[in-house]
C-alpha positions in Angstrom: -2.7 -83.2 112.2 -2.1 -82.6 108.5 0.3 -80.1 107.0 -1.4 -77.7 104.5 0.8 -75.6 102.2 -0.5 -72.0 101.9 -0.1 -70.6 98.4 -0.6 -66.8 98.4 -0.4 -63.9 96.0 3.2 -62.6 95.8 4.5 -59.4 94.2 7.5 -57.1 94.0 7.5 -53.4 93.5 10.5 -51.5 92.2 11.3 -48.2 90.4 13.1 -47.7 87.1 13.8 -44.0 86.5 10.6 -42.1 87.4 8.3 -45.0 86.8 7.0 -47.8 89.0 7.3 -51.4 88.0 5.5 -54.4 89.5 5.9 -58.1 89.1 2.8 -60.2 90.1 2.7 -63.9 91.0 -0.7 -65.3 91.7 -1.9 -68.9 92.2 -4.7 -69.6 89.8 -5.9 -73.2 90.0 -4.8 -76.8 90.7 -3.7 -78.3 87.4 -3.4 -81.7 89.0 -4.1 -82.8 92.6 -1.7 -81.0 95.0 0.0 -79.0 92.3 -0.9 -75.4 91.3 -0.6 -73.2 88.3 0.6 -69.7 88.9 0.2 -66.7 86.7 2.8 -64.0 86.5 2.5 -60.5 85.2 4.7 -57.4 84.7 3.4 -53.8 84.5 5.1 -50.4 84.2 3.1 -47.4 85.3 3.0 -44.2 87.2 1.3 -45.3 90.4 0.5 -48.4 92.5 -3.2 -47.9 91.8 -2.7 -47.9 88.1 -0.6 -51.1 88.3 -3.2 -52.9 90.4 -6.0 -51.7 88.1 -4.1 -53.2 85.1 -3.5 -56.5 86.8 -7.2 -56.9 88.0 -8.4 -55.7 84.5 -10.5 -52.8 85.9 -12.6 -51.0 83.2 -11.1 -47.6 83.6 -8.8 -45.1 81.9 -5.8 -46.0 84.2 -5.9 -49.6 83.0 -6.5 -48.8 79.3 -3.5 -46.4 79.3 -1.2 -49.3 80.3 -2.6 -51.7 77.7 -1.1 -49.5 75.0 2.4 -49.8 76.4 4.8 -52.7 76.9 7.7 -51.1 78.7 6.6 -47.6 79.7 9.0 -44.7 79.1 11.9 -46.7 80.5 12.4 -48.9 77.4 13.7 -52.4 77.8 15.5 -51.6 81.0 12.2 -51.9 82.9 11.3 -55.2 81.1 14.8 -56.7 81.8 14.7 -55.7 85.5 11.2 -57.2 85.7 12.3 -60.5 84.2 15.2 -60.8 86.6 12.9 -60.1 89.5 10.5 -62.8 88.3 13.5 -65.2 88.2 14.0 -64.5 91.9 10.3 -64.5 92.9 9.6 -67.9 91.2 11.2 -69.7 94.2 8.0 -68.8 96.2 6.4 -71.7 94.3 6.1 -75.1 95.9 7.9 -78.1 94.2 5.9 -79.3 91.3 4.0 -76.1 90.8 4.1 -74.4 87.4 4.6 -70.7 86.5 2.9 -69.5 83.3 3.3 -66.2 81.5 1.1 -65.2 78.6 1.6 -62.4 76.2 -1.3 -60.1 76.6 0.2 -56.7 75.9 -0.9 -54.5 73.0 1.9 -56.1 71.0 2.0 -59.8 71.9 4.5 -60.7 69.2 7.1 -58.1 70.5 6.4 -59.3 74.1 6.9 -62.9 73.1 10.2 -62.1 71.4 11.4 -60.3 74.5 10.7 -63.3 76.6 12.3 -65.6 74.1 15.5 -63.4 74.3 15.7 -63.8 78.0 14.9 -67.6 78.0 17.5 -68.6 75.4 19.8 -69.6 78.3 17.1 -71.3 80.2 16.3 -74.6 78.3 14.1 -75.9 81.2 11.3 -73.4 80.2 8.5 -74.9 78.1 7.5 -72.5 75.3 4.1 -72.7 73.5 4.8 -70.8 70.2 1.1 -71.0 69.1 -0.5 -69.6 72.2 2.6 -67.4 72.9 2.9 -68.7 76.5 5.9 -69.8 78.6 5.9 -72.3 81.4 8.4 -73.2 84.2 8.0 -76.2 86.6 9.5 -75.9 90.0 11.8 -78.9 90.6 11.3 -81.7 91.3 8.6 -82.3 88.7 5.3 -83.8 89.7 6.0 -87.1 87.9 9.6 -87.4 89.2 10.0 -91.0 90.6 12.0 -89.6 93.5 8.8 -88.5 95.1 7.7 -92.1 95.7 10.6 -92.8 98.0 11.4 -89.4 99.6 10.0 -86.3 101.2 10.9 -83.2 99.3 12.2 -80.0 101.0 12.4 -77.0 98.7 15.7 -75.1 98.5 16.6 -71.8 96.9 19.8 -72.2 94.8 22.8 -70.0 95.4 22.0 -68.2 92.1 18.2 -67.8 91.9 18.4 -66.3 88.4 20.3 -69.3 86.9 18.6 -72.0 84.9 17.5 -75.3 86.5 18.6 -77.6 83.7 20.8 -80.7 84.0 22.8 -80.9 87.3 21.3 -77.6 88.6 18.0 -79.5 88.9 19.2 -81.2 92.1 20.3 -77.8 93.7 16.6 -76.9 94.0 15.5 -79.4 96.7 16.7 -81.7 99.4 15.3 -85.2 100.1 14.5 -87.1 103.2 13.5 -90.7 103.5 9.8 -91.2 104.1 10.6 -94.1 106.5 13.0 -92.9 109.3 16.2 -94.8 109.9 16.3 -96.6 106.6 19.2 -96.7 104.2 19.0 -97.5 100.5 21.6 -99.7 98.9 23.9 -98.3 96.2 21.9 -100.1 93.5 18.6 -98.5 94.7 20.2 -95.1 94.9 21.6 -95.4 91.4 18.3 -96.7 90.1 16.4 -93.7 91.5 19.0 -91.3 90.1 18.9 -92.8 86.7 15.1 -92.6 86.7 15.3 -88.9 87.6 17.9 -88.2 84.9 15.9 -90.0 82.2 12.8 -88.0 83.3 
């Protein structure tokens, strides 16, 4: 019997002042065998229906009224709360999956600068300045050599909003030998760790 990972749409709804905010995470496509690309979106509106219409690009007045706004009436408080929520929701991804956000608001430059402000302490995010997109890969990365020797068990770090650079990379998963009751020598362990660090 094979184990099949179920990737499903995830969202979080919260309120800032008198407005509703929603963060969306949706699996879009396999970017390489076994690893998925997820899209995330953030919208601020007055009702659940308006937020859903915006995300699904419905051709109606509710959706068009949101296209003209980036943060609603709540200012940057809604955007900052949304980004913090996204940092927590990203752990729903499976190891090796990638989260991508693109700037599709009425003012893409302003939206990109806002993301850039929040990601300045997160060096593990990949930023495409031309397309104005941001990417985050859930550790361990798909080409990490540690996958050849071990089974990966995803773990949510103690601080889910912290970056996953350097030593924090190893706080995001646990490993188990693919062959039960086998021990690696110290040289093999150090060799694997050096490959991971170089990667």
